[in-house]
C-alpha positions as CSV (number, residue, x, y, z in Angstrom):
1,X,45.4,-0.5,2.5
2,X,49.0,0.0,3.7
3,X,50.0,-3.3,2.0
4,X,48.4,-2.2,-1.3
5,X,49.6,1.4,-1.4
6,X,53.3,1.7,-1.8
7,X,53.4,5.5,-2.2
8,X,54.4,7.0,1.2
9,X,52.9,10.4,0.2
10,X,49.5,8.8,-0.5
11,X,49.6,6.9,2.8
12,X,50.3,10.1,4.7
13,X,47.5,11.9,3.0
14,X,45.1,9.2,4.0
15,X,46.4,9.2,7.6
16,X,46.0,12.9,7.9
17,X,42.5,12.9,6.4
18,X,41.4,10.2,8.8
19,X,42.9,12.0,11.8
20,X,41.3,15.2,10.7
21,X,37.9,13.5,10.4
22,X,38.3,12.0,13.9
23,X,39.2,15.3,15.4
24,X,36.3,17.0,13.7
25,X,33.8,14.4,14.9
26,X,35.1,14.8,18.5
27,X,34.8,18.5,18.3
28,X,31.2,18.3,17.0
29,X,30.3,15.9,19.8
30,X,31.8,18.3,22.4
31,X,30.2,21.3,20.7
32,X,33.4,23.1,19.9
33,X,34.9,24.0,16.5
34,X,38.6,24.5,16.0
35,X,40.2,26.0,12.9
36,X,43.6,24.6,12.3
37,X,46.0,26.3,9.8
38,X,47.9,23.7,7.8
39,X,51.5,24.0,6.6
40,X,51.4,25.2,3.0
41,X,54.6,23.2,2.3
42,X,53.0,20.0,3.3
43,X,50.7,18.7,0.5
44,X,49.2,16.1,2.7
45,X,48.0,18.7,5.2
46,X,45.8,20.2,2.6
47,X,43.8,17.0,2.1
48,X,40.9,16.8,4.6
49,X,38.1,14.3,5.0
50,X,35.5,15.5,2.5
51,X,32.7,12.9,2.9
52,X,29.4,14.2,4.3
53,X,28.2,12.4,7.5
54,X,25.7,10.2,5.6
55,X,28.5,8.8,3.3
56,X,30.9,8.4,6.2
57,X,28.2,6.3,8.0
58,X,27.5,3.9,5.1
59,X,31.1,3.7,3.8
60,X,32.1,0.7,5.9
61,X,28.9,-1.2,5.0
62,X,29.4,-0.4,1.3
63,X,33.0,-1.5,1.5
64,X,32.1,-4.8,3.1
65,X,29.2,-5.3,0.6
66,X,31.6,-4.7,-2.4
67,X,34.4,-6.8,-0.9
68,X,32.2,-9.8,-0.1
69,X,30.3,-9.5,-3.4
70,X,33.4,-9.5,-5.6
71,X,35.0,-12.3,-3.5
72,X,32.1,-14.7,-3.3
73,X,29.8,-13.9,-6.2
74,X,29.6,-15.9,-9.5
75,X,31.6,-14.0,-12.1
76,X,29.8,-15.9,-15.0
77,X,26.2,-15.2,-13.9
78,X,25.4,-11.6,-15.0
79,X,22.6,-11.5,-12.3
80,X,24.9,-12.6,-9.5
81,X,26.0,-10.5,-6.5
82,X,29.4,-10.2,-8.1
83,X,28.1,-8.0,-10.9
84,X,25.7,-6.0,-8.7
85,X,28.6,-5.3,-6.3
86,X,30.8,-4.4,-9.3
87,X,28.2,-1.8,-10.6
88,X,27.9,-0.3,-7.1
89,X,31.7,-0.1,-6.8
90,X,32.2,1.6,-10.1
91,X,29.5,4.2,-9.3
92,X,31.1,4.9,-5.8
93,X,34.6,5.4,-7.1
94,X,33.6,7.6,-10.1
95,X,31.2,10.2,-8.7
96,X,32.3,12.6,-11.4
97,X,30.2,10.6,-13.9
98,X,27.1,12.2,-12.3
99,X,25.9,15.2,-14.0
100,X,23.2,17.7,-13.1
101,X,20.2,17.6,-15.5
102,X,17.1,19.8,-15.5
103,X,13.5,19.2,-16.0
104,X,10.4,21.4,-16.0
105,X,7.9,21.2,-13.2
106,X,4.5,22.6,-14.0
107,X,3.5,25.0,-11.2
108,X,-0.1,25.6,-12.3
109,X,-2.5,22.6,-12.3
110,X,-3.2,22.7,-16.0
111,X,-1.6,19.4,-16.9
112,X,-4.2,17.8,-19.2
113,X,-1.5,15.6,-20.7
114,X,-0.9,13.6,-17.6
115,X,-3.4,10.9,-18.6
116,X,-3.0,7.6,-20.5
117,X,-1.6,9.3,-23.6
118,X,1.7,10.0,-21.9
119,X,3.4,7.2,-23.9
120,X,2.7,8.8,-27.3
121,X,5.5,10.3,-29.4
122,X,3.7,13.7,-29.4
123,X,3.7,13.8,-25.6
124,X,7.4,12.8,-25.4
125,X,8.3,15.5,-27.9
126,X,6.3,18.0,-25.9
127,X,8.0,17.0,-22.7
128,X,11.4,17.4,-24.4
129,X,10.6,20.9,-25.6
130,X,9.3,21.9,-22.2
131,X,12.4,20.7,-20.5
132,X,14.7,22.4,-23.0
133,X,12.9,25.7,-22.8
134,X,11.5,25.9,-19.3
135,X,11.9,29.6,-18.8
136,X,8.3,30.8,-18.7
137,X,6.7,31.8,-15.5
138,X,4.3,28.8,-15.3
139,X,7.2,26.4,-15.1
140,X,9.8,25.8,-12.4
141,X,13.2,24.3,-13.4
142,X,14.2,21.4,-11.2
143,X,17.8,20.1,-11.2
144,X,18.6,16.4,-10.4
145,X,21.7,14.2,-10.5
146,X,21.8,11.6,-13.3
147,X,24.5,8.9,-13.8
148,X,26.1,8.8,-17.2
149,X,27.6,5.3,-17.6
150,X,30.9,5.6,-19.4
151,X,31.9,3.4,-22.3
152,X,34.6,0.7,-21.5
153,X,37.1,2.4,-23.9
154,X,36.3,6.0,-22.9
155,X,39.0,7.9,-20.9
156,X,38.3,8.8,-17.3
157,X,37.1,12.4,-16.6
158,X,38.8,12.6,-13.3
159,X,40.2,16.0,-12.3
160,X,42.3,17.1,-9.3
161,X,39.3,18.6,-7.6
162,X,38.3,15.1,-6.6
163,X,41.6,14.4,-4.9
164,X,40.2,14.7,-1.4
165,X,37.3,12.3,-2.3
166,X,39.8,9.7,-3.6
167,X,41.9,10.0,-0.4
168,X,38.8,9.6,1.8
169,X,37.8,6.4,-0.1
170,X,41.3,5.0,-0.7
171,X,40.3,1.6,0.7
172,X,37.5,1.4,-1.9
173,X,40.0,2.1,-4.7
174,X,42.6,-0.4,-3.7
175,X,41.1,-3.5,-1.9
176,X,38.3,-4.2,-4.4
177,X,40.7,-3.6,-7.3
178,X,43.0,-6.3,-5.9
179,X,40.0,-8.7,-5.5
180,X,38.7,-8.0,-9.0
181,X,42.1,-8.5,-10.7
182,X,42.4,-11.9,-8.9
183,X,38.8,-12.9,-10.0
184,X,39.3,-11.6,-13.5
185,X,41.5,-14.7,-14.2
186,X,38.3,-16.7,-14.1
187,X,36.8,-14.8,-17.1
188,X,36.5,-16.6,-20.4
189,X,38.8,-15.1,-23.0
190,X,39.0,-18.1,-25.3
191,X,35.4,-18.2,-26.5
192,X,34.4,-16.1,-29.4
193,X,31.1,-15.2,-27.8
194,X,32.5,-14.4,-24.3
195,X,35.7,-12.7,-25.2
196,X,34.1,-9.3,-26.0
197,X,32.1,-9.2,-22.8
198,X,35.0,-10.3,-20.7
199,X,37.3,-7.7,-22.3
200,X,34.7,-5.0,-21.8
201,X,34.4,-5.9,-18.1
202,X,38.1,-5.6,-17.6
203,X,38.3,-2.4,-19.5
204,X,35.5,-0.8,-17.5
205,X,37.5,-1.3,-14.4
206,X,41.0,-0.4,-15.7
207,X,39.8,2.8,-17.3
208,X,39.1,4.2,-13.9
209,X,42.7,3.9,-12.9
210,X,44.3,4.9,-16.2
């Protein structure tokens, strides 16, 4: 990461976040909690490790999976490990594409439409209306995260509130990008059929960083 990130401020932010995470993990193991007041003039001191324990645990494995997949997978086979690793990488580095949706959960056991007719247009329309207006007492509104896949040409919806997340995952923003740009030279931009797909693939990645 130090070789790929030339901005000293960003490197210091990552270093401080990593040290803060290590101190917090040590304090949690020892059963003590220390509140440290940061210097308001130091921007890097305000960035802390924001990943929950579960994500911190799987982050190294996810990084290795993405790195190996992008390096060794076939870029021309859409079902290869390269494209699976690419999809996983894009989801990981753009969590702001997840939105909270809601659906209605029937509390009372009066669901007579849960039989084989669930595939009918009438049933789907009824489900839509129930989810849109789930305010009656017999329904409970349940919220769940849903991934909204952005278009290759759509701008990134990143905002400054995700700054700590980016710092905590900087290795996943830099190393896979370097690997992808090197592998992107293998894409076919000369064929009329392959050019749109190759261009869209590059655009999907570059839009994250623009």
